[in-house]
ROVOBA-798009 format. One record per residue: residue number from 0; chain; x, y, z of N, C-alpha, C in turn; residue in three letters. Coordinates in steps of 0.2 Angstrom, whole numbers. Layout:
BEGIN
NUM, A, X, Y, Z, X, Y, Z, X, Y, Z, ALA
...
# end
This chain:
BEGIN
0, A, 290, -237, 61, 283, -238, 58, 277, -238, 63, MET
1, A, 272, -235, 61, 267, -235, 64, 262, -241, 64, ALA
2, A, 260, -242, 71, 256, -246, 72, 249, -248, 67, LYS
3, A, 247, -253, 65, 243, -256, 62, 236, -253, 66, PRO
4, A, 231, -251, 62, 224, -248, 66, 221, -256, 66, ALA
5, A, 219, -255, 74, 216, -261, 76, 205, -263, 73, GLU
6, A, 204, -266, 72, 199, -268, 67, 195, -266, 72, LYS
7, A, 187, -263, 70, 181, -262, 76, 180, -267, 79, PHE
8, A, 179, -274, 76, 178, -279, 77, 180, -279, 86, GLU
9, A, 189, -281, 84, 192, -281, 90, 190, -276, 93, ASP
10, A, 191, -271, 91, 189, -266, 101, 184, -269, 103, VAL
11, A, 179, -269, 99, 171, -270, 102, 172, -277, 107, LEU
12, A, 176, -282, 104, 178, -287, 107, 181, -288, 116, ALA
13, A, 186, -283, 116, 188, -278, 119, 186, -277, 123, GLN
14, A, 180, -271, 121, 175, -268, 126, 172, -276, 128, LEU
15, A, 168, -277, 125, 164, -282, 129, 165, -286, 134, GLU
16, A, 174, -288, 133, 179, -292, 137, 178, -289, 144, ALA
17, A, 177, -282, 142, 181, -277, 149, 172, -276, 153, LEU
18, A, 168, -275, 150, 162, -275, 152, 161, -284, 157, ILE
19, A, 161, -287, 153, 159, -294, 157, 165, -292, 162, GLU
20, A, 170, -293, 163, 174, -293, 169, 174, -286, 176, ARG
21, A, 170, -282, 171, 167, -276, 177, 161, -278, 181, MET
22, A, 158, -283, 177, 152, -286, 180, 153, -290, 184, GLU
23, A, 158, -293, 184, 159, -298, 188, 161, -297, 194, SER
24, A, 159, -303, 200, 161, -300, 209, 168, -301, 211, ASP
25, A, 173, -305, 205, 180, -304, 207, 184, -300, 206, ASP
26, A, 182, -294, 205, 187, -287, 204, 186, -283, 208, ILE
27, A, 192, -281, 209, 194, -275, 215, 192, -270, 214, ASP
28, A, 191, -264, 218, 189, -256, 214, 194, -254, 213, ILE
29, A, 200, -254, 214, 206, -249, 209, 207, -255, 201, GLU
30, A, 207, -261, 202, 206, -265, 195, 198, -261, 190, ASP
31, A, 194, -260, 196, 187, -258, 193, 187, -251, 190, ALA
32, A, 191, -247, 192, 192, -240, 190, 198, -241, 184, LEU
33, A, 203, -244, 184, 208, -245, 178, 205, -249, 170, LYS
34, A, 199, -253, 174, 197, -253, 169, 190, -249, 164, ALA
35, A, 189, -247, 169, 183, -240, 166, 187, -237, 164, TYR
36, A, 194, -234, 165, 196, -230, 161, 199, -234, 155, GLU
37, A, 202, -238, 155, 203, -243, 149, 196, -241, 144, ASN
38, A, 191, -245, 146, 183, -244, 143, 182, -237, 140, GLY
39, A, 183, -232, 144, 180, -226, 140, 188, -223, 134, GLY
40, A, 194, -225, 133, 197, -225, 128, 195, -231, 123, ARG
41, A, 193, -237, 124, 191, -241, 120, 184, -237, 117, LEU
42, A, 179, -236, 120, 174, -233, 117, 175, -228, 113, PHE
43, A, 180, -223, 115, 181, -218, 109, 186, -220, 104, GLN
44, A, 189, -225, 104, 193, -230, 99, 188, -231, 92, LYS
45, A, 181, -234, 96, 176, -235, 92, 170, -230, 88, ALA
46, A, 170, -225, 93, 167, -221, 91, 170, -215, 84, HIS
47, A, 177, -215, 85, 180, -212, 81, 180, -219, 75, ASP
48, A, 180, -226, 74, 179, -229, 71, 174, -228, 66, GLN
49, A, 168, -229, 69, 163, -228, 65, 163, -221, 62, LEU
50, A, 164, -217, 66, 163, -208, 61, 167, -210, 56, GLU
51, A, 174, -213, 56, 179, -211, 51, 173, -217, 45, LYS
52, A, 170, -224, 46, 166, -226, 42, 160, -221, 39, MET
53, A, 157, -220, 43, 152, -215, 41, 153, -212, 37, GLU
54, A, 160, -209, 37, 160, -201, 33, 163, -205, 25, GLN
55, A, 167, -212, 26, 167, -216, 20, 161, -216, 15, GLN
56, A, 158, -219, 20, 150, -219, 16, 147, -215, 13, VAL
57, A, 146, -208, 17, 145, -202, 12, 149, -201, 7, HIS
58, A, 156, -202, 7, 158, -201, 0, 158, -205, -4, GLN
59, A, 157, -211, -4, 154, -216, -9, 149, -216, -11, LEU
60, A, 144, -215, -7, 135, -212, -9, 137, -205, -16, ASN
61, A, 143, -201, -14, 141, -194, -16, 146, -195, -23, GLU
62, A, 151, -201, -22, 153, -202, -31, 148, -206, -33, LYS
63, A, 145, -209, -31, 140, -214, -34, 134, -209, -37, MET
64, A, 132, -205, -34, 127, -200, -38, 130, -196, -43, GLN
65, A, 136, -196, -44, 139, -192, -49, 138, -194, -56, ARG
66, A, 140, -204, -54, 140, -206, -60, 135, -209, -64, VAL
67, A, 133, -207, -70, 128, -209, -75, 126, -215, -76, PRO
68, A, 121, -216, -72, 118, -223, -74, 113, -224, -79, LEU
69, A, 117, -231, -81, 115, -231, -89, 108, -234, -90, LYS
70, A, 103, -233, -92, 96, -235, -94, 95, -241, -97, ASP
71, A, 94, -248, -94, 94, -251, -96, 88, -255, -100, VAL
72, A, 83, -251, -98, 76, -252, -103, 78, -249, -110, ASP
73, A, 82, -245, -111, 86, -241, -118, 88, -246, -122, ALA
74, A, 94, -250, -119, 96, -256, -121, 92, -261, -124, ASP
75, A, 88, -265, -121, 82, -268, -124, 77, -266, -130, GLU
76, A, 79, -262, -131, 72, -257, -135, 76, -258, -142, ALA
# end
């Protein structure tokens, strides 16, 4: 069974934690490189999620533009 997708907020939190770790003085160069690689993967995942959400918003906007809006003022007359 497929692993459920991580929420955008969770990916962002992981990125923020990774940045904090990389900015600390307690990380050696090998761990910093691994963290940098992991950060690149997390960044790409977050970017992909944002693009997907943007497409969904555009699709919803297109659907909403096709739905005829009811004239509220005409009902009151």
